[in-house]
N, C-alpha and C positions, 0 to 999 in steps of 0.2 A: 681194288683201286686200279684204274688204268693209267699207265705211265708212258711218257715219251722221253727219249734219250737224245740229247744234243751233244755231239762230239764223240766220235767212235774210236778214238785212240785209247784213252783211259776208259772210255765208255764201253770197251770190250768186256771188262769185268762186270759192269753194270748190266749189260745184256745177259750174261751168264747168270747173274744173281736173280734177275727178274724172271727169266725163263725157268728157273728151278724153284721159284717161290710159289706157294699156294695162296699168298696174300696179295699178289700183284699180277697184273696182266700187261704184257708189252703190247702197246698199240701202234707205235711208230718210232722210227729212229731217223736221225738226221746228221749229215756231215756235208760240208761244202765240197768235199772231194768225192766225186761219184765213184771212183775206183775203190775208195775205202768203203763206201756203202755196199758195193757189189761184193767186196771181199768178206765183209761181215755177214751179208745175206747168205753167202755160200757156207761160211763157217758155222752159222747157227740155224740155217734153213729157215730164216725169217726174212721175208721179202717186201715188207711194207716200209720202204725207205724213201727219203726225199733229200734234196740238196737245199731246200728252202725252209728256213726256220718258220716262216709265216704259215706254211702248210700245217705245221705242228700246232702253232698258236691258234689256228682257225678250227682245229678239230675239237668240237664241243664235247666229245666223249672222254678226252684226256683230262684226268684229275690232277696229275703231278707231272711236272717237267723236271728232268734231272740234267744238270748242266755240267759238262766236262770239257769246256773249251779253254783256250789260253786265258791266263789270269786277267789281262787287260780288257777282255770282253765280258767278264762276269757281270759287272754292274748293269750294262745295257741288256744283257740276256735275262737277268733276274727281273729287271724293270718291265720288260715286255711280257714276261710270263705273268707277273702280277696284274698288269693292265688287262690281260686277257683272262683273268679269273682262275689262274692255275696256282696250286701249291707248288713249292720249289724245293728241290734238293740242289745244292751247289757245292762242288768240290772245293777243298781248301787250296790256297788261302781264299777267303770269301771274295774280297775285292782288293784292288791294288791302289785305289785312290779314295781316301777318306772324304774328299769333297763331295762324293756322291752318296755318302752314308745317310745323311739327313733325309734326302728324297726317298730312299728305299725304306727307311723306318716309317715315313709318313704313308707310303703306298701300302705297307703291310697293315697299318692301322686302318686305312680306308677300305682295303679289299677284304679284310677279315681272313686272308689266306696265311698259311704257315710257310716260313722259310727255315730250312734246316741245313746246316753246314756239314758236309760229308767228311768229318774228321775221323777217318776210318780206323786209326789205331786204337781209339777208345773201345772199339767193338771187336778187338782181337781177344781170344779166349783168356790169356794170362791177365790182360788189363781189366777185363770184365770181372774176373775172380778177385783181383787186387782191390777193385772198387767195392765189391760186395763185402769183402772182409773188413775193409776200412769202415764202411758204413755200419757194420755189425760191431764195431768197437774192438776188434781183435788186436789192434796195435795201440790202443789208447788214444790220447790226444796227439794230433800231428805236431811234430817239432819242425821238420824241414823236408823238402823234396829235392831230389837230385835226378836229372834226366839227361840223356845224351842220345845222339845219333851219329855213329861213326861208321863210315862205309867206304869201300874202295869203288868210287863211281867214275873212275877214269874212262870207262866205256861210254859214259854219258856224254863225254866231250865230242863224240862222233856226231852228235846232233848239232847242226850249224848254229841254231839259235842259242845253244848253251854258251857259245863264245861271244855273244853280243854283250854290249855294255849293260843292257837292261837285266840280264840274268844274274840273280844272286842266290847263292846257297842259303842265305839267311831266310829267304821266303820258301824256296823250293825244298829245303831239307829241314832246317831248324823249326819250321812251323809245327812239326809233329811233337818233339819234346817240349816246346813252348806251350803247346796245348795241354800237355800233362800238368805243367806248372799251373796254368790257369784253371784246370779242372779242380785242383786241390787248394790253390791259393788264388781265388778269383780277383782279389783286390790288391794287385801289384801296384805299388806307388812309384817305385824308382828302379832304374836298371843301369848297370855299368858293365861295359864289355870291351874286350880287345879282340882284334882279328888280324889275320895276315894271309897273304897269298903264298902258299907253299911253293917250293921249287918244282914239285910235280905239277901243281896247278898252273904255274907260269909257263912251264914247258908245254903244257897242253893247250895254252892259249886263253885261259880264263882271265877275266878282267877284274873280278872282285874276290874278296877273301873266301878261301875254302877251309879255313881253320879258325874257329871262334870259341871263346869262353865268356860266359856272362854270369853276373850275380844279380839277383833280384831282391828287393825289399818290399814286403807287404805292409799295408797300413797298420796292421796290428803288431809290427815289429819282426815277424818271422821272416826268415831268409830262405832262398832257394838258389840252385845253380843249374845251368844248362851248358852243354858243350857240343860242338859239331866239327868233325874232320872228314873230308870227302874225297881226297885224292891220294890216299896211301893205303898200304896193306892193313888188314885187321887181324885180330886174334882168332885162333881156332874157335869154332862155335861151342866146343865143349868147355871152353874157358870164359867166353864172353859172347854177348849177342850184339848185333849191329845197333839196335835201339833198346833202351831200357829205362824204366822208371822205378826209383827207389823212394819209399816212404819210410821215414824214421819217426817213430812215435814214442810216447812216454812209457809204453808197456810192451812194445814190440817193433818189428821192422819187416817190410815186405819188398819184394822186387819182382816186377813183371818184365819178361823179356820178349823181344820182337826182332827178328822174324821167327825165332824159335818158340815153339809152344811150351814154354817153361816158366814156372812160377815158384818162388821160394818165400817162406814166411817163418819168422820166429814170433809166435803169438804171445798173448798176455799170460799164458800158463808156463811159458818157457819152452813149449814144444816146438821143434824145428821140423819143417816139412818142405819137400820139393815135389811139385806136381807137374806132370807133362800130359799132353793130349795128342800123342802121335796118331791115335785112331781118327783124329779130325783133320789130318793133313789134307785129305782130298776135298774136304769142305772149304778150307781156307785157301788152298793154292791149287789152281786148276789148269794153268797154262805155263809151259816153259819153266819148270822148276818153281821158283818163288817170285817170278817177275810180275805176276798179276795176282792180287790177293782178293779174289772175288767173294770169299766167304764173309769177310768183314762187311763188304758192300751189301750182301744179302741180309746180314744181321741188322745193319743200320737202316736199310730201306724198309724192312718189315717193322722195325721199331717206329719209324716215321709214319708208315701207313696206319699202325695201331694208334698213334697219337692223333691222327685225323679222325678216325672212326670213334675213338674213345674220349676225345676232347681234352687231352693233356698236352703240355708243351714238350716237344722233343728237343733235347740239348745235344750239341750247341745250336741255339737258335740264332736269329739274325743279330740280336743284341750282343750275345757272346762272341759271335763271329767278328763283329765290328770292333769289340774290345780287344780281341786278339790281334787284329791288324794294327790297332793303335799301339799296342805293346811292341809288335815287330818293328813299327816305324820308330819308336823310341829307341829300340835296340840299334837300328840302322844309324840313327843320329848319334848315338853314343860311340859307335865304331868310328864315325867320321870326326867327332870332336875330341874323343879321348877323355870325356868327362861324363859324370852321371846325368841321366835325363829323367825328368818326371813325366809320367804318362799323362797326367792331367793337362800339362802344357800342350801336348799333341792334340788332345781332345778339344781344348779351348780354341786352338787355331782353326779348327773346322766347325766351330759353333756346336760342339757336342758336349754333353755333360754326363757325369757319372750317373746321375739320377735317370737320365734317358736310357742308359744301358744297364740299369739294374734289373735283375731277373724278377 
């Protein structure tokens, strides 16, 4: 499959992923910043770049366009790719405006092309193993899910746009653990949360909460929780990981850690195991320590390519991506109101239904 990459900041990991894959061929890359294009050309010795998205859209050989642009541009970039007959990979969060969701759903139906949301943390080795064990029944029936993303991201405040009113850690950070919740409990009915701007965040110039805790209720009555803290010190990695997903079942419990390649399980026999994958560090993390996690991108891009050639649906697809945005918007509204919010109310406002978003 031939692929074009739009946006070469985060797209750096995608370039590495494609160039090391035997299932994908990099055809063209694009960024509006010509200096960024030149920098990536030199870094990867790949020189077919452009500053015009239209050049990429017009290339009939390109099968897939991978989109890594700012969130507010995703909807239009996805739309144009579909109109030009391309399959689409779009980084998370999928879109930032649900008013555009219905049009994109219709375009997917009309074009027959696939849209995949690059929710990379699902494709990290511990999370892959956790899902495999869950599907094999090793922890029995799921009781509840707990997920979190706690990181000292004060360095991130050096980026001027992070201090704008529009920037929210709710979308930029919590979208990862929220996706874990949706992965295991897709039918979240209601959410309640509290958030605050910490002293560190206020000092750094943030405008929105950097510390948040949420409780979710699924339609079948099961509950889950998510938390995120982004501008304070974290535990040593030997004690805790920045991101984690815990599944508690009727017969066992498991925990997948990120960004540490560590997984723990107590299975239905009572056996306790901790597994690590240190030998795969160079696959997952290729630049500047752990700042770019290209291995996950390679994993999910190859999974998506296989879904096209073999005819299955790659998840998260467009429907799941839109459902996650609806949940995040319900969470945002709960922070503002201090009251529980039903996800269906958000969908109804944008003329979307649960049926439309069912897998």
